[in-house]
Structures are given as C-alpha cells and as structure tokens.
N, C-alpha and C positions, 0 to 999 in steps of 0.2 A: 568622736565613738572612742567609746572607754572599753580597754581588753576584758576587763572581766564582764562587760555584757554581752561581748562577742562569744567569750566561752562558753557563756551560760545560755545563749541562743544558739551555736552551734558546735560546740564541743571545743575541747582545750586542742585535740591534734589537728583537727580543720585550722584551727588560727595557726598554729605552728606552721603546717603547709603552706598556707598562704604568705604568711608574713616570709618564710624563709626563701621560697620559691618564688614569690612574685616581686620582691623587692631587689631592685637591679643593683647590680656590684658597684662599690663607690658611688653611689648616685641617689636621688630623691626618689621614692615611689607613690605610688596612690593606693589607699584603700578605702572601698567602698563596699556597703552590704551588697549590691548587685556583682560586684567584682569577685567576691567571697562565694556567693551564691554557684556564680556560673561556672568556678574553680572547684569548687565541691562537686557539682553535678559532672562536670566534664572529666576531672581527673579521679577525685576521691571516689565517687560513685559507681562511674562506667568504670572505666580502666582498671583501676585496683578492686575496690570493693564487688564488682559483678564478676568479676574473672575468680576471685575465691570464693564466691557464693557457687558458681557454676561447676566449679571443679569438684568440690566437697557433694555439691547435689549429685553428681552423675558419680562419683564413687560410689554414693549410698546407693544410687536408682540399681546401677548394674551389678554391683559386687559386694552389696552389703555393708560399704564404706571402708574395705578393706584393699590397701593400694601396694599390688604386688607387682614386680619388676622381674617380665618373663623374659627378657631378653631378645624380645622380637622388633630388633629396631631396622628403621628407615633412614635413608640420608636427610629428611628433614628433622629426624633427631639430632642429628650432629649439628645440625644448625643451631638450634636452639640451646644445645651444650655449650657451644661456643660462646653466643652471646652472655648466657650466664656465668661461666667462667671469667668472660672478659669484664664484667659487670665491676666486682670488688676492686679489680685493678684500675677500671677507669676512674670508679668512684675516689679511690684515694689519691689518685694524679689531680683530679678536681679540687680535694680538699687541702692538699698540699699547697694549691695557690689562691686558699679560701674564696674557692668559688662554689660556693653551697650553692647555690641554684641550679648550676650546671651539673653538680653532682648530682643532685635529685634528679635529675632529667635522665641520667646516665641508668638509677635505677626505674624509670619510667619507660625507657627503653625496652627494657627486659620484660617490662609487663606487657609493653603492646607486643611484642616477639610472642610472647605467650600466650596473648588473646589470640594472634594470627594463627598460632600453631592451632587451635582447636579448630576454626575452619579451613587449615590444610588435611589436618587427619579425619574431621567429621565423625565423631566418637559416637555420635546417634545413628551412623550407617554401620559404622563396624560392630554396633549390640546385635543388629539384624540377623547375625548368622553365629553359628557358633564355631565355625572355621576362623573368624576374624576376633572372637572373644580373648586369645592371648595378648594379639595384636592392641585390642583395646587397654588392657592391662597395664601395658606399658607405657601406652599414652597416657593412660591418666596419673601413675607413679609420674611420668617424666613432669607433668603439669604441676603435681604436689613440690615435687623437689624444685623446681623453676620458682613457686611461691615461694618455699622457703628460703632459697638465696635472694628472693625479693624482700622478703619481711626482715631477714637479719641485716640486710644492707639499710634499711629504714628506720631500723631501732634508733639513731641517734636523732632523728628528724621526727619520727612519729612512734614512741615509745609506747606508749598503750596500745595505738593498731599492732604493732608490729607482735607486742607480747598475745595480742588476742587472735591473730593470724598463728602463730607458733602452737599457742594453745589449742587450737580447733583443726590441726594438721597434727595434731597431738606429736610431737616431735620432742626432743632433748638436744639434739644437733642445732645450736643456736651459736655458736662460737664463731665470729666474724673471721677469722685467723683460719677458720677449717675448710674456708670456702674456696679451696685448690681443687678441691676433686669434686664431680657431680657424682650423685650417688650414694652420700651417705645416709641419706632417708632411709629408716629401715624398711626393705620390703615385709610387707605382711601386717604394716599398720594401720591401726583401724583409725578413720577419721571420724570427726565428731558425727552423731546423727543430725544434731539440730542445729545446725549453721547460725550464727548470730550477723546479723546484717550490720557490715561495719560502717557505712554512710550511707544514709537516705537519701534519696535524688528530694530536691526541696522546688516548691514550686514558688517563684518569687512574688507573685502578685500576692499569696498567702503570707508570707514571710514578710515580705516590708510593710504589707497592711498590720499586722499583730505588734512588729516593732513600732509603728506610727503609734498605735494604742498605748503599748506600754511606755513611750516617751514622755517623761514628765514635763510640763509646760515651765521652761525656763525663763524667769526672769531677769532682765539686767542687773548686774549687782549694784548696791547702792554703795556710797562712798559714806564714809563713816565722818568724815570731814564736811563741815557745811563749803557750800558754793559761794566764791566771791562774785562781784560783779565786774565789769569789764573797766567800771570808773576806778574801784581797788584796786584792780590789778597795774592799773598806769601809775599808781603811786609806788611799786615795787621799785626799789632801785637795786640793780645788780651791775657789781664791779670786779674787775678783773685785775690782779694785783701780780709784782713778780716778787719772788721770796730773793731777798736781800742776803739774808742772813738766816743759819739753821745749824741749834744745836741740841744735843741729848737733854732731855729734864734732868735736872739734879737729884731728883728724887723718886722718879717712876722710870724704867728700863721700856715701857712700851712708850713711851711719850716724846714729841719732838717739838721744840720751841722754835719758831719761825718769825722773823720780820719781817712784814711784807710791805712792799710801797705800793701803795693805791693812788697814786698820783698828788692828791692833794693833802697825804696826811700817810703817817706809817703806821702798820696794826702789828703787834703781838697776835698768835694764833698758837695754841695748842690741840697737837693732833695726836692720834692715838696709831700711828703710822711706821712705828721704827720696828717691825718688823718686816716691812715691807723697803724701806728705804732707808739709807744713810744719811746723815746731814749733809754731807758733802754733795747726793746727787739731789737734794731738793734745791740748792743753791741756785737762781735763774729760772725756776720751775715756774708756768702761771697758776695762778689758784683764783680761785673765784668765792666773793665774799656774799 
C-alpha cells in the first residue's frame, strides 16, 4: 500500500487519522483498505461529520443559522460543558506521554458526549412550541460551542478538517490556550448556510472494486545480472580470515591496510573503513574473502 494512493483515494486527513489513531503505542500496527474504510465510516463520517452536519442543519432550519445563547440552562448542559472543559487538559496529559492515539480518543469522547446531548435535549421536540424556542437556542449554541472545542483540539491531527469545521461555524476563536472557558463562541453568530460534508460514508464493496481496477499488474522485478547454475555456484570458494595486522594507508586518510591470515596464505586487503574503525579495532576481527 502506497501512502500517496491512500491519500488520493481517501483524503489526507482520513489517512492521518487512521495512522495516528490505529497504530499501537510502541508496537507494530496493521493497515488495510478494509480497516481504513471501517474507521472512516464509524468515526469520521458518523461521529464527527454527522454531528457537525446535523448541528448546522438544525441551526439553519430553526433560526436561520444564527446561534444564540439565551441562557436557558438545564443540568444536562453542565455535564456537556464539564466534558468539553476537561478535554484539552486530558489531551495535553496524553500528549505529554506521547500517547497520540489516547489523546485523539479524548477528543472523540467529547464528540460522543455531544451526540448524546442531542438525544437528551431532543431539539426537534423543542422546536414544536414557541415556549421552548429559547431553550432550543441555548441547546444549539451549546452544540456549536462543543464542536468548536473539538475542532480546535483536532487541529494537530486533522488540520484540514479542523479548519473546515471552524470555517463552517464562522468563528475566529481558534486558540487552543483559550479552551479554558465554555462560551467564547460569539452569541448571534451565523453558521454557514450550506455545510460541506466532512467525510462521506463509503461502500466497502464499491471502493475495493475500484481499487482492484486501478491496481497496476505488477511483475516480479527482473535481476540485471544473469543467473548462474548450481554447478557454477559450487565452484565459488568463500574463505574467512583473521586480521593479523592493520595500519592506516600512508597516502589516503579513508583507507586501512590489513594483513589477513586465510590459513594457507596471508593476504593484504585495502578497505575504505577508516571512518568507522581504528587499526587497533580491526586486529583479531574475522573478515570474508
């Protein structure tokens, strides 16, 4: 699998996410088209992309895209805010220990909690009554603000996606160091009217079929040297000798001159290894003729 081919097929941020999140800390990891497609669909399309798209769509549907904080709060809001405020701290702790995948998990914990917040507050129900519209405005504001927190935290890992999200919610508040206060997103800001899908769900069968068509037929590399027969190989004589004496070449700083005992005779060998070995280190070493 070639990295450029993955980027052309799935996009650079999807590849970044998979490599950073799926490769175990200090261990080997596996990468296949199937695993990459599965992770794009489950995490990037469902958890992240769907959340951003739903939030912007509801803001446009109910309030013309304007996110306003009316201050009509309920306890469930405090739970969401607490998770949002803890996320940058937890991310920093994981990154201090080089636990990149665990750090990304902290951001996705916030995204999952934000998705759950939608189910808990049921914006579509609040929209049915004039009396609950102020509450709906605060709910949608909290959703946008939570998304802002997540997008800023994702910037080191998914820079292009982070930028798209922050552009779509139309915010200038993009500083990681300012993620100590929930509510910096300017009340009354208008989100984009036409949200751009961040990640599309992929049909594994279709993608794999297309990849198979595009995969060039690779032939085994041909050796530039002619092959020899086993009879010719049997004529080859390999000898191992011991360096008896070694000194620097009198006219070349990079060369060492060694006297090698091959058993039935002694041979002088000149080697360009002076930058790696001293004459004293060579004495007694085994070398092959």
